[in-house]
C-alpha positions in Angstrom: -277.8 81.6 -82.5 -280.0 80.7 -85.5 -279.4 76.6 -86.9 -278.3 79.2 -89.9 -275.5 80.7 -88.3 -274.2 77.6 -86.0 -273.9 75.8 -89.5 -271.7 78.0 -91.3 -270.0 78.0 -87.8 -269.0 74.8 -87.8 -268.2 74.8 -91.8 -265.9 77.4 -91.2 -263.9 75.4 -88.1 -264.2 72.0 -90.6 -262.1 73.9 -93.5 -260.3 75.6 -90.3 -259.0 71.6 -89.7 -258.5 69.7 -93.4 -256.5 72.5 -93.9 -255.0 72.2 -90.6 -254.6 68.2 -90.6 -256.4 66.4 -93.2 -254.9 68.7 -96.5 -251.5 67.8 -95.2 -251.5 64.4 -93.4 -253.6 63.6 -97.4 -249.9 65.2 -98.9 -247.5 63.4 -97.3 -249.3 59.8 -98.0 -249.4 60.5 -101.5 -245.8 61.1 -101.0 -244.4 58.7 -98.6 -242.9 56.7 -101.6 -244.2 53.6 -102.2 -242.1 49.6 -102.4 -239.8 49.2 -104.3 -241.0 45.7 -105.6 -244.7 47.9 -107.1 -243.1 49.6 -110.1 -240.4 46.8 -110.2 -238.6 46.7 -113.3 -238.3 50.3 -113.9 -235.0 49.6 -115.9 -233.2 47.3 -117.2 -232.2 43.2 -116.3 -228.9 41.9 -116.5 -228.9 38.7 -117.0 -224.9 37.3 -115.6 -224.4 34.5 -117.7 -221.4 33.1 -115.7 -219.4 31.7 -119.1 -217.9 32.8 -123.3 -221.2 33.2 -125.1 -221.7 30.7 -127.2 -222.5 27.8 -124.8 -225.1 26.5 -123.7 -225.9 28.3 -120.5 -224.9 31.6 -123.3 -227.6 30.2 -125.3 -230.7 29.1 -123.3 -230.3 33.3 -121.3 -230.6 34.7 -124.9 -233.3 32.8 -125.6 -235.2 33.4 -122.3 -233.9 36.4 -122.2 -236.1 38.2 -125.3 -239.6 36.6 -124.2 -239.2 38.3 -120.5 -237.7 41.6 -121.8 -241.7 42.4 -123.7 -243.0 40.3 -120.6 -241.6 42.8 -117.9 -241.8 45.7 -119.9 -238.3 46.8 -119.2 -235.2 44.9 -121.6 -232.9 42.2 -120.3 -229.6 41.6 -121.4 -226.9 39.4 -121.3 -223.8 39.8 -120.2 -220.8 37.0 -120.2 -218.9 37.6 -117.0 -216.4 34.7 -117.3 -213.7 32.6 -114.8 -212.8 29.9 -112.4 -215.2 27.8 -113.9 -218.0 30.4 -113.4 -218.0 31.2 -110.2 -216.5 34.9 -110.7 -219.7 35.7 -112.5 -221.1 33.5 -109.8 -219.7 35.9 -107.1 -221.5 39.1 -108.7 -224.3 38.2 -108.3 -224.0 37.3 -104.7 -222.6 40.6 -103.8 -225.4 42.3 -105.8 -228.1 44.9 -104.4 -231.3 42.5 -104.6 -233.7 44.4 -106.2 -233.8 42.5 -109.5 -232.4 44.1 -111.1 -228.8 42.2 -111.5 -230.0 38.3 -112.1 -227.9 34.9 -112.3 -228.6 31.6 -115.1 -226.3 29.1 -113.2 -226.0 25.6 -113.6 -225.1 21.7 -112.1 -221.2 23.5 -111.8 -221.9 27.0 -110.7 -224.4 26.0 -108.4 -224.1 22.2 -106.9 -219.9 20.9 -108.6 -218.8 23.9 -107.1 -219.4 22.8 -103.2 -217.3 20.1 -103.8 -214.3 21.9 -106.2 -213.6 25.2 -103.6 -211.9 24.4 -100.7 -213.1 28.5 -99.9 -216.1 29.1 -101.8 -216.9 32.8 -102.1 -220.4 32.0 -102.7 -222.9 29.0 -101.1 -225.5 27.9 -103.7 -227.8 27.2 -100.6 -228.1 30.2 -99.0 -226.9 33.6 -100.9 -229.7 32.9 -103.6 -233.2 33.3 -104.1 -234.0 30.7 -106.6 -236.6 31.8 -109.6 -237.1 28.6 -112.4 -235.1 25.9 -113.1 -235.5 26.0 -117.5 -235.0 22.8 -118.1 -232.3 20.1 -118.9 -230.0 19.6 -120.9 -229.6 15.7 -122.1 -225.3 14.8 -122.1 -223.9 14.0 -126.1 -220.5 12.5 -126.6 -219.5 14.2 -129.5 -215.8 13.3 -131.6 -213.9 15.7 -134.2 -214.1 14.2 -137.3 -211.2 13.1 -138.0 -211.3 10.6 -134.7 -210.3 7.1 -135.9 -214.4 5.7 -134.4 -216.8 5.1 -136.0 -219.2 4.6 -133.3 -219.5 4.6 -129.1 -218.4 0.8 -128.1 -215.3 2.1 -130.6 -214.0 5.3 -129.5 -215.0 3.7 -125.6 -211.7 0.8 -127.3 -209.6 3.6 -128.7 -209.9 5.9 -125.1 -209.2 3.0 -123.0 -205.8 2.1 -125.9 -205.0 6.3 -126.2 -206.0 7.5 -123.2 -201.7 9.4 -122.7 -202.4 10.4 -125.3 -206.5 11.6 -126.3 -207.3 14.8 -125.0 -211.4 16.2 -124.2 -212.2 19.5 -124.4 -214.2 21.3 -121.4 -216.1 24.7 -120.3 -213.8 25.0 -117.3 -213.1 23.0 -114.4 -217.0 21.9 -112.5 -218.0 23.4 -114.9 -221.1 20.3 -116.5 -219.2 19.4 -119.1 -216.6 18.2 -116.8 -217.9 16.6 -114.8 -219.4 14.2 -117.5 -216.2 13.9 -118.8 -215.3 13.2 -115.1 -217.8 10.7 -115.1 -217.1 8.9 -118.2 -213.8 8.5 -117.1 -214.5 7.0 -114.2 -217.0 4.5 -115.7 -213.7 3.5 -118.1 -210.9 3.2 -115.5 -209.1 5.7 -118.1 -207.8 9.2 -117.4 -207.7 11.3 -121.0 -206.1 14.9 -120.8 -208.8 17.8 -120.0 -207.9 21.1 -121.3 -210.3 23.1 -119.7 -211.7 26.4 -121.3 -213.7 29.3 -120.5 -216.4 28.0 -122.1 -218.1 25.1 -123.8 -218.3 27.7 -126.7 -214.9 27.5 -126.6 -214.2 24.2 -125.6 -216.2 23.3 -129.6 -214.8 26.3 -131.7 -211.6 23.5 -130.2 -213.5 20.3 -131.5 -214.7 21.7 -134.4 -210.7 23.7 -135.3 -209.2 19.9 -133.9 -207.3 21.2 -131.4 -208.9 18.7 -128.5 -210.5 15.2 -129.6 -214.0 15.2 -128.0 -216.5 17.3 -125.7 -218.8 15.5 -123.0 -221.4 17.9 -123.5 -225.3 19.5 -123.6 -227.5 19.0 -126.4 -227.9 23.0 -126.4 -224.3 23.1 -127.6 -223.6 20.6 -129.9 -226.8 19.7 -132.2 -226.0 22.4 -134.1 -222.9 21.0 -135.2 -224.0 17.2 -135.4 -226.7 17.8 -137.2 -224.8 19.9 -139.8 -221.8 16.9 -139.9 -219.4 19.0 -138.5 -218.4 16.7 -135.8 -219.3 13.4 -134.5 -222.3 12.5 -132.5 -221.2 9.1 -130.8 -223.9 8.7 -128.5 -226.6 10.6 -125.9 -226.3 10.3 -122.0 -230.6 9.3 -121.5 -231.8 6.0 -121.9 -234.5 6.8 -125.2 -232.9 8.9 -128.4 -233.1 12.2 -128.8 -235.6 13.8 -131.4 -232.9 16.3 -133.1 -230.1 14.0 -133.5 -232.5 10.7 -134.3 -229.2 8.9 -135.8 -227.4 9.2 -132.1 -227.7 5.9 -130.2 -228.1 6.0 -126.4 -225.4 5.0 -124.1 -227.5 1.6 -123.2 -227.4 1.0 -126.6 -223.9 1.0 -127.0 -223.0 -1.4 -124.1 -222.4 1.0 -121.1 -225.9 1.9 -119.3 -224.1 3.7 -116.7 -223.3 6.1 -118.1 -226.4 8.8 -117.7 -225.9 12.6 -116.6 -228.7 15.7 -118.1 -227.3 19.0 -116.7 -229.5 21.7 -116.4 -229.2 25.7 -115.5 -231.5 27.9 -114.2 -232.1 31.4 -113.0 -231.8 33.3 -109.6 -231.7 36.4 -108.1 -229.3 37.4 -104.9 -230.2 36.4 -101.4 -232.9 39.1 -100.2 -234.4 39.5 -103.1 -238.4 40.3 -102.7 -240.8 37.7 -102.8 -242.5 40.1 -105.5 -239.8 40.6 -107.5 -239.2 37.0 -107.5 -242.8 36.2 -107.8 -243.2 38.7 -111.0 -239.5 37.0 -112.6 -240.8 33.9 -112.5 -244.3 34.7 -113.8 -242.1 36.2 -116.6 -239.8 33.2 -116.9 -243.0 31.2 -117.4 -244.0 32.7 -120.1 -241.3 32.5 -122.1 -241.2 29.2 -122.2 -244.8 29.3 -123.5 -244.1 31.6 -126.1 -243.9 29.2 -129.0 -240.6 30.2 -131.1 -239.2 30.3 -127.5 -240.3 26.5 -126.6 -239.7 24.9 -130.4 -235.9 26.6 -130.3 -235.5 24.5 -126.8 -237.3 21.5 -127.9 -235.3 21.7 -131.2 -232.1 21.4 -129.3 -233.9 18.6 -127.0 -233.3 20.4 -124.1 -236.1 18.8 -121.6 -238.3 21.8 -120.4 -239.6 21.3 -116.8 -243.2 20.5 -115.8 -245.3 23.3 -114.2 -244.4 22.1 -110.9 -241.0 22.1 -111.8 -240.9 25.7 -112.7 -242.1 27.2 -109.7 -239.0 28.5 -107.0 -239.8 26.0 -104.6 -238.9 23.8 -106.6 -235.8 24.5 -108.0 -234.8 25.4 -104.2 -235.7 21.6 -103.5 -233.2 20.5 -106.4 -230.1 22.6 -106.2 -229.6 20.9 -102.5 -230.1 17.6 -104.1 -228.4 18.6 -106.8 -225.3 19.3 -104.3 -226.0 15.9 -102.7 -225.3 13.7 -105.3 -222.4 15.8 -107.0 -220.4 16.1 -104.2 -219.3 13.1 -103.0 -218.9 12.1 -106.2 -216.5 15.2 -106.8 -215.0 13.7 -103.4 -214.1 10.2 -104.6 -212.4 11.7 -107.9 -210.3 13.3 -105.9 -210.8 16.5 -108.6 -210.5 20.3 -107.2 -209.9 23.3 -108.3 -207.0 25.6 -107.5 
């Protein structure tokens, strides 16, 4: 056989081998589905807010959702799922598929205080979620209805001590951040006004505006606009320094109760088992959202304390949740408060 014939024969054998083995293998490789996280997200993402619309957690969620939608290339829609101090919505997320399409904006109440309030809590905040990012701290403010006969927090303290039996305060529900703060204030004043729980801080604020409750202890995000507008009286901020957004509202130290210090928080979570590639994408999108000039200004205008770069990592949030549980559960147990 000539050299030319040998080469031709080899080419024929190679072509046959390709048809039998190489091409089918290549086609199979191309047809093999890529990991779901590689293409994420491919459809709308639902961000569950476990409280009614109009409250602090809802406001922050909606501010974050718009830029995150642009960054991720898919719409992030906010869905309010209320009930049982926020635990109904949180339980729903805990039981959702870990694919990144159902997320949670949890807070101090749902991810820490709930452990001390509910004997049979349907989820474990430490183990049933993948942390994404802390969206910021929210200083707590005591605000009263316009016709409550006090001109400042010192007078308010005296008034509560003398009239606790006929006073009431509204909160976002048993175990909500607003409830914990008022509970803390009750302990400091050794007084027990009537607690009126609502299905979120938004409805509680509406009740305050309408005069149905005497005061609230709530996050700046919810009450600052109403204080600025003069429709309610801001009495005190429970942080060391006055807030630029409401500079005329004094601190608790200035008003003779320095021990009254309280800051709420809201943070993003995904169901346990969500792939790291997905939570990393969500963390990157949330970080970018906080850098959006419009979102950043709006949050700062509402006196939200934005987290540092180091505090924006998932691991930082995981540690923070554990610390908050260790801090608040003993306080709740000592107060003897339980959720029915």
